[in-house]
N, C-alpha and C positions, 0 to 999 in steps of 0.2 A: 521192315528196318530195327536196326537196335536199338534199344530205346536209353534215350539219355542218360548221362549220370547226373547228381547232383550234388556240387561239392560245398559241405557250410564247413566256415572259416572258425573255429570257437575259440574265445580265447576271453572268456570271463565266464561267470555263472547264468549270467542274463542272457549272453547269445547262445550257451548250452539248450537253456532252457527254452528260446525262440527255437531256434532250429528243431528239438521239439517236437514242439508244437506246430512247425511249419510240416514236419516229418506225417504227422498223423492228418494233419488237416487235407495233404494232398495225397496220404495214401504209398506214400514212394516205396517202394520194397529194398527191405536190406542190401540189397547185392548193385545199387545203384546207387548208395549211398556212398558218401566219403567223407571224412572229417579233417580239416589239417589243424592241427590245434597248437597251440601257444601259450604261455604265461605259465604255464604248469597244469594247467588245467585238462583233467582227468573224463571219461565216460564211461565208471565205470557200471552204472545200469544199461548199458547197451555196449553189451561188449560185440563190436565189431572190428574185421579182418582188417578194414580199410582204414584204417589212421593214418596221419603222415605228421610231421613235423613240417614248418612250409619249407624247409632248407629240402629236405625227400623231395617235396612233392613239387618244388620248383625243377629238378630232376625230368617227372615226370612232363612235366612242363617243357622241357629242353626239346624232348622227346618227339611230342608232337607235334614241336615246329619243326626239328628236321625232317619230319617224316610227310610231313606234308608239303616239302621241298618234292619230293619224290611223287607222289602219291601221283598225281595226275600223268605223270609216265610211264611208269609202271602198272597203272589201272589200264591207260589209253592203249595200249601196249599189249594189253594180256598176257606180261609177263608172271604176274602172280594174281590170284583173287584178291578182290576188297576184302572178301568175307574171311580169307584164310591169314589176312595181313592182322584183324580185326580180333581172329581165334588166339593168335600167337601174341598178342597186346595182350587179351585177356587175361590168360593163363599166369604172368605174368606180370598181373598189378597195375598193368597201363588203362585200366579202364575209360580213361577220358580221352580215351583215344576215337571212342564209338560217339564223342561230340557229350559235352557237360555244360553245364546250368552255377553259376556262381552265384554264392549268399556270404553278403559280404558284410560286416564290422566296419562302419567309415572311418573308424579310426587308423584299419592298415592300409592306409596309403601307399608301402610298399608293396601289396598284395596284390595293387591292384590292373599292375602290368600282366597281370594273368591275361584278363578280359581279354586282350591282344591275340591272344591263341587263336588260330584260322578253326580250332577245334571248341570253341567258347561257342556256343548258342544264345549266352545271354548274362546279366545278372541283375540278382535284386540286391536293397539294404536291408538290411536286418538289423532290430534294433542292441544297442550295447552299449546305453550307459545314456550320460545326459549329453552328449554330444547330439545325439539322435534330436533333439529336441531345437537345435541351437536356427535361428530362420533363415534360411535361405544359402542354407552350410551344405545341402545337397537338395537337386533338382535332377529330374532326367537329362540335364548335360550340366552338369556341374556337385562335384563333390568335396565337401568341405572346403572350397573355397578357389577348386584346381579344377580348370576348363577340362572337360571329357573328350572334347572333338578329336580326331572322328568316333571316338567309343562310346560316345554316347548313344551311340545308335541300336548298340546293346543295352539298356535300361530294359530291364523287365517289369522293374516295379518293384513296392518294397513293403516289410512287413515290422509291424509295431503295434504298441498300446495306440490307446484312443490319440492321443495330441504326442505320438510322435512323427515324423517326416509330414506335415502337415506343406510343405512346401513342394512336394514330390507327384508324381503322376501312378496311377497303380497303384494305390494305397490298400494295403487288407488291414484292417485292424485286426488284432489278437483279441482277446478274451483275455482276464488277469492272471498276472503270471503262474499266481501261486494259490492252491485250494488247503482246504484244511482247517484242524485248530490251531490257532495263535494261544500260547501261554506267555504272561508274561514273568522273567525271572527276576526282575527291580534289576540286574547289573548294567555298569558302564562296560560300553565296547569304544574304545576308541580307534577309529580306521585312519593313517595316517596316511594322507593324501599323495597320490601318483604326480604332483607337479613337482615333487623333492628330486634331485636327482645329482650328482655329482658336478656336472658343468654351472649349478645356481641357475641354469637357461631363463625360470621361473622366478623362483624366489629365495634369498641367499637363506643356507643352512642355518648359520646362525638364528637369524630372525623367527623362522619356525621355532625352532628350538626353544628358545626362547619364550615366546607364546606358550606355544605346548605344555613348558614347565610350571609359567608363574600362573596362567589361566585355564587353558584344560583340562589338564589333572587335577588341580585340585577342585575345581565345578565336580568335575567326573566322580570324585570319591565323595563330598559331599551329600552325594546321592548315594552310591554304595560302597561297600568296603570290598568288592570282586569290581577289579580289573582287567578286563579283557582286552587283548591288542590285535589287530590286524595292519600289517602291512601289506601299500597296494605291491602288487604281485611281480613289476620293474625294480623294486626295492634290493630284488634278490639277484639280480643280474651283478656278474661281476665288478662290471664299473663304479656300480653301488655300492662298493661294499663299505667302505669309508664312512659315507653315509648314514647306511645301516648298523654303523658298530657306534656309532656318535648319539641313533636313537636305545642300542640296545642298553648302552650305559647311564639313558635320562629311566629308563622303567626301572632298570634293576635297583634303583636308587629310591624306586618309588620304595618298595617295600622296608626296606632300610628307614625312612624317615616318619614313615605310616605304621604304625601298633597295630596292628588285627586287619590288614591289608593284605589281600592276597594277588600276584599279576601271573595272568597267563595269556599264552596266546595264541591265535587260528594260526593253520596253515596253511599258503597259498594254495594248498587244494578243496580248500573248504568253500562252496558257495557263501558269500558276504550277506548276498541278498535273500535269499533260504532263510538263513539264519537270525537274521532280522524278523521276516516273516512269521516267524516260529515262535523268538524269544521274545520280541517284541523289549530289547534291551534300550538307557538311554544312549544314544548315539552322538559322539564328539566327529566333528569333521572341518571342514571349511569349506569346500567345493567341491567335494569326489560325489560321483553318481551313485557311492553308497546310501548320501544322505538325502538324495531326492527320493530311491523307491522307500527307505524306511519312512521317511514321513509319510508316500499315500499307503504304507501298512499300517500306520496309526502309530508310530514310534515317535518319543521326545526327541528333537534334536536339536540339536545346542552347535550354532556353525563361531566360529574364530574369525569369522572372512571379513568383519568391517575393522576388525584389527589389523588384519594384512591386507587388506585391497589397495592402500595406497605403496607397498612393497612389491606388489608382483607386478610381473613384467609381461601384463595383458596387452591384449588388441584392445584400443578404444573403443572401438563397433561392439566389444564382450561388456566390456562395463554394469552396463544398462540391463544385459541380460543376467548378467551374476548374480545383481541383487535384486534384481527380478526373484530368482532363483533358491537365494538363501532368506527372502526376507517373512515365509513363513518361518521360519526356524527360532528359534531363540537362538537372541543375540546375545556370544558375552562381552 
């Protein structure tokens, strides 16, 4: 029997490093690994041929579903051997037709339908950010508040750090994300949160920009004349171009209004959490995952959550959790 494939959905620095840890821990060979990449993430350190965008991977999924309709018929009547079909599929990189396990960051709800494939042998949750710590949001039969019935029967376990996925069964605890030397550069890092979007579904862009300009940036420049900016990857989506342009204007004004200050940007390909681990900057955010990990790594973290919490269109059930998340950080 052909060994199953292992498909990792990678959309952030955290999901990238967690995927690597799982591969090493399980000893999965390269030819059985596939990555579905999203949000501009890259795997330059692991040059594999089986990397897909989510859209292109869905073509594979569709084919496996279509083929499954005919499998019993063509094999039962010995029209063609299963081995020959799988060899044909493998040569065209439809390697998931031999059966696969999915490793899903739980924010990617739109990808969860892949679990329904008849070739999906099971799925795992993998740590992807602060959402991995929200109680009761994912168990073996519930994912981010959405029932998994009947797909929960394919739940296989979860992989995360010590406090992630506390409500899930078959939980595997990973060691620390990063290792190596840390050296503070004393710079200020502005992490623009992912809840900004063109629909203003969670916060008014104007209110966010006001707090950013009048509170967060001035405090960041008190601590350093080097301001580094990291936009959430979703701000590079076409529909958010207007929001990003407004942010660009704010940061362009900084060098005009503050003598001796330099502003630079980290691209979407930069692993933000690893950057925080290495350089220990002063981190400014509201409720981003970067703030959580930066605090764990020993960075000073400053948050404007209390200034915006009354305006955030957040579920009441999460308000207490967000308060507890940001409480250990410096409040602006």
